N, C-alpha and C positions, 0 to 999 in steps of 0.2 A: 503496501501499501503507498503511495506516492501521501506527500502532503502539498498542499496547496500556499505556496509563497508569497508575499503582495509586493510587488516587486515597485519601489518607487517612483518610477517610469510608470503614465497609464501609454499600454497598448506596445507594452516590451513584452515578451514570451522568456521562457528559461527553459534548461532541460535539468532533469535530475542528472542522478549518476549511471542511470542506466539507460541514459541516452534519448528518456522520451521527454516528449513537446511537454512542456509546462500550459497553464492557460495564467496570462496574465491580467492580474487584476487591481493593479496598484490606485484604481480611484477609488478605492472602497478607504481609501484613508482617508483623513481628514486632517487640515491644519488644528495645528493648539488655540487658535485665537476662534473656530465655528465649533470646536466643545465646549471650550470654555463658555463662547454665549449660549448655547443650546443647554447646557448644564446649570444656569443663571436660575434655576428658581431653588435646586438644591446645594446651589453653593452660597447662595442670599442665610437661609434658615442654618447652615452648619459656623459659615464665617459668624454670625450674628448669636449663635449660642453659646461657642468658644471663646468671642472674645466677651464676655460675662465673665467666663473662668475664670480667662489669665491675663487678666489684668495688668498694667504696668506695675512694675515694683512688688507684684506678690508674690512672696515666697511657696516653694513647693512644700507643703505637706500631706497629710494625710486626708485631710480635709477637703485640699486640693484636688486632689488623685480622685476622690470619693465622686465630688461633683465635677471632675470629666468624664469619669464613668457615667452616670447618669443622665451626661449631656449627649456621646454618644451612641450610647443606646436610644435616646428621643430622638437621633438622626439617622436610627436605621440601620444602625452599624450590624447589631444583633449584640444578644447579653453573650454570646461565648465567644465570640471575636472581640469585642469591648473587652471581657475579662483578661485575655490572650496580648491582647493591646496595654491596656493598664499594668499588668504583672510582668512586662517587659518592661513599662516604662519604669516603674517601680525598682525594677532592679538597677536601671541603667543611672538612675539616681543616686542610691546607695552606690554604687559603684564610681562614682563623678563622673559618668560620662558625660551627663548632663548635669547643667547648673544651674538656670536659671528658667524659669518660664518662656523666656525667649528661644529655647530651645524644644521645647515639647513639638509646637508643628511641625520643626523640618525633622523629629524624629520619628515623628508617629507618618511620616509620606514614606522617607526610605522603606519604613517595617510596612508597611500596606503593598508597596511597588513589590517587594521582595518576595507576595506570595502567590503571584505567578511568572511563572518561566516561558522562556518565549515560544517553547511550543506547544504553550497552550494556546496560543492565539494563530495554529495553523489548521486551515481547513482541509480533513482528510481527502482523499480522489482516489480511483483506481491506475494501479497500472495499466490493464489492457480493458478496452470497453467502456462504457457509458459510466460514470461515476453517480451513485444513486444516493440521495436528502429525503429521507425521512421526514418529515415537521411533524410536529403535534404540537396539542397544547389546548387548555381550557376555552370553552367560547367569549368572544370578547375582547381576547389579549392583543390583536389586530397582526392572527397568525398568516390566513391570506393577501394580506398586504406586504406583509414580509418577506414572503415567497414568489412577490410580484418584486418587489426590490431586489432582491435576492437574484431574480431573473434576469430583472433588466442591465445591473450592473455586470452580471456574466456574459450574460450576450452582445453587450456592448463591448468587452476585453473580445471577444472573436468567437466566444463556445458556441459551440448550436445545441440551445436548449429546451427541453419539452418539460411540460409542465405537466401532473394529473390531477384530475377533480375526483380525488377518491370520499371525498364528503359527498356522499350520493343522499345521506337521511335527510337534507335542506337541497329544495332546489333553488335557492336563492344563491345560496355555496356554488354550485356549479355554474351560474350563471356570471354571481362575481368576477370567480378564475377566468373563465371563460373572456367577461370586457377586458379584463386585465393583459390577458394573453394577446387579444387582440390590438389592447393599444400599447405593448411595446415590443411587438412584431416577436415573438416567437411561440413556436406549435403547442399545443393544448391536445392530450386525452381526455375524453368524457363518454360515460354512459348517462340512459335518463336517468334523472331524479327516482331513488328510489331501490338501485342496482347492486349488487354487493361489490361491496367496496374492492376488497380483496381479488375481484375480477377487473376492474379498473386497474388496479396495482400489477396484475398478469398480464392486461393490453398493453399497459403501458409501459412494459420490460422491453416488452414485442418491441414497442413500438420503437426504441431509442433503440435494440441493435438491430434492427431493419435501416432503421434512417440514418445509423450511427452517428448517433447524438453526445455530445459531450460530457453534456451533466441530465438527469432525470431528477426534477424536485415534486414529490409526492405530498399532496397537501391531505388531509383526515379535516375527519370531522372534529367540528371543536367539543370536545367530551368532558363530563363533569370528573374528575381523578379518583370520584371516590363513588363513580357507577362503574361495578367488577364486569358487568357484561360490556359494556362501550369497550372498557379496559384490552376485553380479551379478545375484539374486533381487532382494535389498533394491534394486537399482540398478533392476531392472523394477517395481514397487512406485512407487516413487516416478516413473516417466515413466507410467505407466497414470491418477497422480492429476493428471498436470499436460494431460495431456491432454482430462478430462473437466474441471476448473475451472481457468479463466483464473489464476495466477500459481501456482498451487498447487505441490508448499505451501509455505502460507506461512514455517511453521517448520518443520526442521527438526534436534529432540533428542535429543542423545544422553548416554543416562543412564551413568555413570561410579561405580564403588565407590569412595568414599572411600579404605576400609582399604587399597587395591590400589599406594598411593604414584606414583610416578613410573611406575609401565604403564599410569597412565590414560592418560599423556599419548601413548607408545604406540600407544594403542589409537583415539585422540583422530585422531591424524593419517592411521595408516589408513579410518578412516572417512569423514571427510572428504575424502580423495582420493577415494571411491567419490560423495559424497550431497551434497557439498556442508555439513557441517554447520554450523549458524547462531549453534546458542546450546548449554549443555553443564546437567543437571542432575545433580547431583553427589549421591547418595545416603548414606545410615548413615554421616553425616560427625559424627552426634552420637556412634560408637562408635570410634571410632580419634583416634588419636595424631598422626593423619597430614596434619590439615588443613590442613599448609601446600604442599599440592598444589594448592591452589585459586591463589597466587598463581603459580607457575610454568605452569603450565595456561594463564592470562592470557598473561602475558608471554613465553614461549614461540612460542605455536600464536596470538595473538590472536583466539580464540575464547573468548565472553563464555561463563562463569557464571551463568547468569537465574535458577535454584533452586536453592536447596539442602534434600534430604532431614535431616530434625532430630529424627525420633521415626518411632513406629509408628504410632501413629494417624493419621485420614484426612485430619489438619488442618493435620500434622507435616510442613507442606513451609511454606519461605517465601522471598520473591523475595530473591537474593542484595541483598545491602547493605556495599558495600564499606567506607563509614564504620563502620559497627556489628562489621563482619566485624576491619578489623582491631585496632579497641580490644577485643574481645572476645579475640582472641587473644593480643594484648602490657599485658592489662589487669594 
């Protein structure tokens, strides 16, 4: 299995060590200014709460650390993650690695950035044949829109993309994906509403191979993670795909709504138990002050956030960049 590299230059290609041609997707990369602007609500919330704790001239003591812990939890960093950060901060103070409140934010930024190795931000691809990306999520998370954004960017970079409308439970879902496919200029495989979703996945795999597609993205029904029968249907789709294309699905992306905060972690745990989620697309990050949830997801679940949704337009999706993200949050 290859990993898709995000080249700095839009339109460039790369080759892996085996000589296989890669897929250039440099357009996923966004400037630090763009990220900072789109995370404005979260940054304002964190900046306000931290400034009230880390006032000028205040000494570091247990009262300050307790207040800092409460603040980070309120900022959706998560209880477990916050406990880890404050424990590391307390040890650093006792060992005199930090001396004043001026050192706290740089310390937090450096430690949070270290949670994401470079490999976490790479998209898995197939060494031969089409790369299959299975996309799941709860209703209303922005799943279909996120699929359209991914398909748009990948197709713009020269990949032949096919999308599959496996959400046959709602006629509107098939129609929505069809409209997106026409708008962004990619092919779609679909059946009538009410058809077997696994049958759509089967036909989509056949079409992807026959048409020599580079990428096949499967949309699935926006199912409640608490409904076992619906989760079993999702497992069935995954198993059908695995029988049709070697090593597929190569990515299982879970779309989460950033505005749900800590509930996103509950969703991620249950979906991962069912279908082995390999990466997260965190949608609607621009419209919430709860962006700190990205840190909690990585630390508690060790599931990498690979993409973030940052607006309404098809190009408003970015590869998750820890450096830019943390700087934008604490800027």
